[in-house]
C-alpha positions in Angstrom: -147.1 28.4 -118.7 -143.6 29.3 -117.2 -141.6 31.9 -119.1 -138.7 30.5 -121.1 -135.3 31.5 -119.7 -133.3 30.5 -122.8 -134.2 31.7 -126.3 -135.7 29.2 -128.7 -133.4 28.1 -131.6 -135.2 27.1 -134.8 -134.1 26.1 -138.3 -135.5 28.4 -141.0 -136.5 27.6 -144.6 -133.2 29.2 -145.7 -131.3 26.4 -144.0 -129.8 28.6 -141.2 -130.5 28.4 -137.5 -132.2 31.5 -135.9 -132.9 32.8 -132.5 -134.2 36.0 -130.9 -132.6 37.3 -127.7 -134.2 40.0 -125.4 -131.3 42.1 -124.1 -133.2 45.0 -122.4 -135.7 47.6 -123.1 -135.7 50.4 -125.7 -136.3 54.0 -125.0 -139.9 53.7 -126.2 -140.5 50.9 -123.6 -140.5 48.0 -126.1 -138.3 45.0 -125.7 -134.8 45.3 -127.3 -134.5 42.1 -129.2 -131.5 40.9 -131.2 -131.7 38.4 -134.1 -129.1 35.7 -134.4 -128.5 33.8 -137.6 -125.8 31.1 -137.8 -125.0 27.9 -139.7 -125.0 25.6 -136.7 -126.9 25.3 -133.4 -123.6 25.5 -131.5 -122.8 28.9 -133.2 -126.2 30.3 -132.2 -125.8 29.1 -128.6 -122.4 30.8 -128.4 -123.8 34.1 -129.6 -126.8 33.8 -127.3 -124.5 33.3 -124.3 -122.4 36.4 -125.5 -125.5 38.6 -125.7 -126.9 37.4 -122.4 -123.6 38.2 -120.7 -123.5 41.6 -122.3 -127.1 42.2 -121.1 -126.1 41.2 -117.6 -123.2 43.6 -117.6 -125.0 46.4 -119.5 -122.5 46.3 -122.3 -124.8 45.4 -125.2 -124.0 47.6 -128.3 -126.8 49.7 -129.7 -129.0 48.0 -132.2 -129.1 48.9 -135.9 -126.4 50.1 -138.2 -123.7 51.8 -136.2 -122.4 55.3 -137.1 -119.3 55.9 -139.2 -116.2 57.4 -137.7 -117.0 60.7 -139.4 -120.5 60.8 -138.1 -119.6 59.9 -134.5 -116.5 62.1 -134.2 -117.7 65.2 -136.1 -121.5 65.3 -135.7 -121.9 63.6 -132.3 -118.8 63.7 -130.1 -117.4 67.1 -131.1 -120.7 68.7 -131.8 -122.9 67.7 -128.8 -120.8 65.8 -126.2 -117.4 67.5 -126.0 -118.6 71.1 -125.8 -120.2 70.3 -122.4 -116.8 69.6 -120.8 -114.2 71.1 -123.0 -113.4 74.7 -123.8 -114.9 75.8 -127.2 -111.5 76.8 -128.5 -110.1 73.4 -127.7 -113.1 71.7 -129.4 -112.3 73.7 -132.5 -108.8 72.5 -132.4 -110.0 68.9 -132.0 -112.4 69.3 -134.9 -109.6 70.6 -137.2 -107.3 67.7 -136.4 -110.0 65.1 -136.8 -111.2 66.6 -140.1 -107.7 66.9 -141.6 -106.0 63.8 -140.2 -108.5 61.2 -139.2 -111.5 61.5 -141.5 -109.5 61.1 -144.8 -108.1 57.8 -143.6 -110.9 56.0 -141.6 -113.9 58.4 -141.8 -116.0 56.1 -143.9 -115.5 53.1 -141.6 -118.2 52.1 -139.1 -117.2 52.7 -135.5 -117.9 49.1 -134.5 -115.7 47.8 -137.2 -112.6 49.9 -136.6 -109.6 47.9 -135.3 -106.2 49.0 -133.9 -104.6 48.6 -137.3 -106.9 51.3 -138.7 -105.8 53.7 -136.0 -102.2 52.9 -136.7 -102.8 53.7 -140.3 -103.9 57.2 -139.3 -100.7 57.8 -137.4 -98.6 56.4 -140.3 -100.2 58.8 -142.7 -99.7 61.7 -140.4 -96.0 60.9 -140.1 -95.8 60.4 -143.9 -97.1 64.0 -144.3 -94.3 65.2 -142.0 -96.4 66.1 -139.0 -94.7 66.4 -135.6 -94.8 63.5 -133.1 -96.5 65.9 -130.7 -99.4 66.4 -133.1 -99.7 62.6 -133.6 -99.9 62.2 -129.8 -102.6 64.9 -129.6 -104.7 63.0 -132.2 -104.2 59.8 -130.2 -105.5 61.5 -127.1 -108.5 62.9 -128.9 -109.4 59.5 -130.3 -108.8 57.8 -126.9 -111.3 60.1 -125.3 -113.9 59.8 -128.2 -113.7 55.9 -128.1 -114.0 55.8 -124.3 -117.2 57.8 -124.5 -118.4 55.7 -127.4 -117.9 52.5 -125.4 -119.6 53.9 -122.4 -122.6 54.9 -124.5 -122.6 51.4 -126.2 -121.9 52.8 -129.6 -119.1 50.3 -129.8 -118.8 47.0 -127.9 -115.4 47.9 -126.4 -112.8 50.7 -126.5 -110.4 49.6 -129.2 -108.0 52.5 -128.3 -106.9 50.3 -125.4 -105.2 48.1 -128.0 -103.3 51.0 -129.6 -99.9 52.0 -128.3 -99.6 55.7 -127.6 -97.2 57.4 -130.1 -94.0 58.7 -128.5 -93.3 62.4 -128.6 -90.0 64.0 -127.6 -90.4 66.3 -124.6 -89.7 69.9 -125.7 -86.8 71.3 -123.7 -87.5 74.5 -121.8 -85.3 77.4 -122.8 -85.7 80.1 -120.1 -83.9 83.4 -120.5 -80.9 83.9 -118.3 -80.9 86.4 -115.5 -78.9 88.8 -117.7 -81.2 88.4 -120.6 -84.3 89.0 -118.4 -82.7 92.2 -117.1 -81.9 93.4 -120.7 -85.4 92.7 -121.7 -86.9 94.7 -118.8 -84.5 97.5 -119.5 -85.7 97.7 -123.1 -89.3 97.4 -122.0 -88.9 100.4 -119.7 -88.8 102.6 -122.8 -92.1 101.3 -124.1 -95.8 101.7 -123.3 -97.2 99.0 -120.9 -93.7 98.2 -119.7 -95.0 96.8 -116.5 -96.7 94.0 -118.5 -93.3 92.3 -118.8 -92.3 93.1 -115.2 -95.3 91.1 -114.1 -94.4 88.2 -116.4 -90.9 87.9 -115.2 -91.5 88.7 -111.5 -94.5 86.4 -110.7 -94.5 84.1 -113.8 -98.1 84.7 -115.0 -99.3 83.0 -118.2 -100.0 85.3 -121.1 -103.8 85.1 -120.7 -103.4 85.7 -116.9 -101.3 88.9 -117.4 -103.6 90.3 -120.1 -106.7 89.4 -118.0 -105.4 91.1 -114.9 -107.7 94.0 -113.7 -107.1 96.7 -111.1 -109.8 95.5 -108.6 -107.8 92.3 -108.3 -104.6 94.0 -107.2 -104.9 94.4 -103.4 -103.0 95.2 -100.3 -103.6 92.5 -97.7 -103.0 92.6 -93.9 -100.8 89.7 -92.7 -102.4 90.0 -89.2 -106.1 90.4 -89.7 -106.5 89.4 -93.4 -108.3 92.6 -94.3 -107.8 93.8 -97.9 -108.0 97.1 -99.7 -107.6 97.8 -103.5 -104.1 98.8 -104.4 -105.4 101.8 -106.3 -107.3 103.0 -103.1 -104.2 102.4 -101.0 -102.2 104.7 -103.3 -105.0 107.3 -103.4 -105.3 107.4 -99.6 -101.6 107.4 -99.1 -102.1 104.6 -96.5 -99.2 103.0 -94.6 -101.1 100.6 -92.3 -104.1 98.4 -92.2 -107.4 100.3 -91.7 -108.8 97.4 -89.7 -106.2 96.7 -87.1 -103.6 99.4 -87.7 -100.9 96.8 -88.4 -98.0 97.8 -90.6 -97.6 94.1 -91.6 -99.1 94.5 -95.1 -98.2 93.5 -98.6 -99.6 93.6 -102.1 -101.2 90.6 -103.7 -102.7 89.8 -107.1 -105.8 87.7 -107.6 -105.2 85.6 -110.7 -108.9 85.0 -111.2 -109.3 85.6 -114.9 -107.6 84.8 -118.2 -108.0 86.7 -121.5 -108.4 84.5 -124.5 -109.4 84.9 -128.2 -112.4 82.7 -129.1 -113.0 82.0 -132.8 -116.5 82.8 -134.1 -118.6 79.9 -135.2 -121.0 79.6 -138.1 -124.5 80.8 -137.4 -126.0 79.8 -140.7 -126.4 76.1 -139.8 -125.6 73.8 -136.9 -123.0 71.8 -138.9 -121.3 71.6 -142.3 -122.0 71.9 -145.2 -122.4 75.6 -144.4 -125.2 77.4 -146.5 -123.1 80.7 -146.4 -120.4 79.0 -148.5 -117.7 80.3 -146.2 -115.2 77.8 -144.8 -114.3 79.8 -141.6 -117.0 80.7 -139.1 -115.5 84.2 -138.7 -116.4 84.9 -142.3 -120.0 83.7 -142.0 -122.5 86.6 -142.3 -124.4 85.2 -139.3 -121.3 84.4 -137.2 -121.8 83.8 -133.5 -119.5 83.8 -130.5 -120.3 80.9 -128.1 -119.8 81.7 -124.4 -119.8 79.1 -121.7 -121.3 79.8 -118.2 -119.3 82.4 -116.3 -117.4 83.8 -119.4 -117.4 87.5 -120.2 -117.2 88.9 -123.7 -115.0 92.0 -123.7 -115.0 92.9 -127.4 -114.4 91.3 -130.8 -113.5 87.7 -130.2 -111.9 88.3 -126.8 -113.3 86.8 -123.7 -112.5 86.5 -120.0 -112.7 83.1 -118.4 -111.8 81.7 -115.0 -108.6 79.6 -114.8 -109.0 75.9 -114.0 -108.1 74.3 -110.7 -104.9 75.6 -109.0 -104.4 78.1 -111.8 -106.9 80.3 -109.9 -104.8 81.7 -107.1 -103.7 84.7 -105.1 -100.0 85.5 -105.2 -97.8 88.1 -103.4 -96.3 91.0 -105.4 -92.8 92.2 -104.6 -92.4 95.8 -103.7 -90.3 96.6 -106.7 -93.1 95.4 -108.9 -95.6 97.5 -106.9 -93.5 100.6 -107.7 -93.5 99.7 -111.4 -97.3 99.2 -111.3 -97.9 102.5 -109.6 -95.9 104.4 -112.3 -97.9 102.4 -114.9 -101.2 103.3 -113.2 -100.4 107.0 -113.3 -99.7 106.9 -117.0 -102.9 105.0 -117.6 -104.8 107.7 -115.6 -103.5 110.3 -118.0 -104.7 108.3 -121.0 -108.1 107.9 -119.3 -108.4 111.7 -118.9 -107.4 112.3 -122.5 -109.9 109.8 -123.8 -112.7 110.9 -121.5 -116.0 109.1 -122.3 -114.4 107.0 -125.0 -112.3 105.1 -122.4 -113.5 101.6 -121.8 -114.5 100.6 -118.2 -113.2 97.1 -118.1 -110.5 98.0 -115.6 -107.7 96.1 -117.3 -104.2 96.7 -115.9 -102.7 96.3 -119.3 -104.9 97.9 -122.0 -104.8 99.9 -125.2 -105.0 103.7 -125.1 -108.8 103.5 -124.9 -108.9 101.0 -122.1 -109.7 98.0 -124.3 -108.1 94.6 -123.9 -104.9 93.7 -125.6 -105.2 91.0 -128.2 -102.9 88.1 -127.4 -101.6 88.2 -131.0 -100.7 91.9 -130.5 -99.0 91.0 -127.2 -97.0 88.4 -129.0 -95.8 90.9 -131.7 -94.9 93.4 -128.9 -92.8 90.7 -127.2 -90.9 89.8 -130.4 -90.1 93.5 -131.0 -89.1 93.9 -127.4 -86.5 91.1 -127.3 -85.1 92.2 -130.7 -84.6 95.7 -129.3 -83.0 94.2 -126.2 -80.6 92.2 -128.3 -81.8 88.9 -126.7 -82.1 85.6 -128.6 -85.5 84.7 -130.0 -87.9 83.3 -127.4 -91.6 82.6 -126.9 -93.8 84.8 -124.7 -94.2 81.7 -122.4 -90.5 81.6 -121.9 -90.9 84.5 -119.6 -92.9 82.2 -117.3 -90.2 79.5 -117.6 -87.7 82.2 -116.6 -89.6 83.1 -113.5 -89.8 79.5 -112.4 -86.2 78.6 -112.9 -84.9 81.8 -111.2 -87.1 81.1 -108.2 -85.8 77.5 -107.9 -82.2 78.6 -108.5 -82.6 80.9 -105.5 -83.5 78.0 -103.3 -87.3 78.7 -103.1 -89.1 75.5 -102.0 -90.5 73.7 -105.0 -94.0 73.6 -103.5 -94.0 77.3 -103.1 -93.0 77.7 -106.7 -95.8 75.4 -107.7 -98.3 77.5 -105.8 -97.0 80.8 -107.2 -97.2 79.6 -110.8 -100.5 77.7 -110.4 -99.2 74.3 -111.6 -101.8 71.6 -111.3 -99.1 69.0 -110.4 -95.8 69.1 -108.6 -94.5 67.1 -111.6 -94.9 70.1 -113.8 -92.8 72.2 -111.5 -90.2 69.5 -111.2 -89.6 69.9 -115.0 -87.8 73.1 -114.2 -85.4 71.7 -111.6 -82.7 70.5 -114.0 -82.4 74.0 -115.6 -82.5 75.7 -112.2 -79.7 73.5 -110.9 -77.5 74.7 -113.7 -78.3 78.3 -112.9 -77.7 77.6 -109.2 -74.3 76.1 -110.0 -73.4 79.0 -112.2 -74.4 81.4 -109.4 -72.3 79.6 -106.8 -69.3 79.5 -109.1 -69.6 83.3 -109.7 -69.9 83.8 -106.0 -66.8 81.6 -105.4 -64.8 83.6 -107.8 -65.9 86.9 -106.2 -64.9 85.7 -102.7 -61.8 83.6 -103.4 -60.6 84.8 -106.8 -60.1 82.8 -110.0 -58.5 79.4 -109.3 -54.7 79.6 -109.6 -54.4 83.3 -108.9 -53.0 84.9 -105.7 
């Protein structure tokens, strides 16, 4: 007997029309069948056609009762899926936002029953609580990614986030320090320990984590002719003046920005997910706390880890001679500290370290920056504004924008272009000052 190609429709004793549709195969090898129950034959046929089309395009939703938003986002997406591709610290930030802003509004809804209006309700509640537009936009991006994955895995029939308009967020204006403010800050830093830390930030525009993760083996002298390299510390120790490979004097110092120092929050070790048996809210307070490291990451003490930068952020950049001189003076001071500490001195090789050679916590670095700019009499600014300052000063001097992109490790030229409007103002100011110096103030002899 030939196999039926179209499901049989029959009327049950309950007065409804029924049909069973095979849409694929389950993971256990059995047929994946879906039951249809409708008031009319036409309604059953319509639903059959929908399921057969979904089967043909492999878009049939999973069978059974779908997960709630809370279960999918917290227990599945953020617990088992996202950690495979996203930095653990970022995942923790996502979890906090979802727990505080999304779950209270739509957490109890089933994923396959959420509509665009429900998502809009989340954003409305966030704004009612006075949260910044940028935070609302961050939540939108988290949900967009989560629903995209849910649709791909057939948890939901389609990605409803495509129906939601992204919240608008005002772009934060960059406020780099002026050249005079940068000089005042460096002058104040000269009187403090680890003063070269801020010279590096202003001169080559490193991110905070890149500067704190810099290690002496990654500071090199490179030959422009043959490409041979030697560690900068060995260059100083040997009092070298030319390449040992080809005897060329065309050499220059470079820094390999290959690592970033970050603080990683500890996670609960008492259970895989909440509720936590230890009774503590924060993972750092759990008696069995654990620090989760991804492949290639290095634990350097406490919650501090070294990780490789992403994409173009991993780069090798030239170091100006003035900065080399500053680093040499810093190296000599650090050597004295190493001799005083003897065996207690850590062997990580950090360029900027505490008095025992340990890494500098980013929070402590931030406090040092705030104290520094206050001592310098400079307006309040963020640590990252030092990087903005480097970018704008380079562009104001006419350095090609693609060179600036490479030096700063921007993933896209569009990021670098964001500095051009500030740089043009600085360039105009510089030309006006030069004009006054050459030709005098307008209207004067």
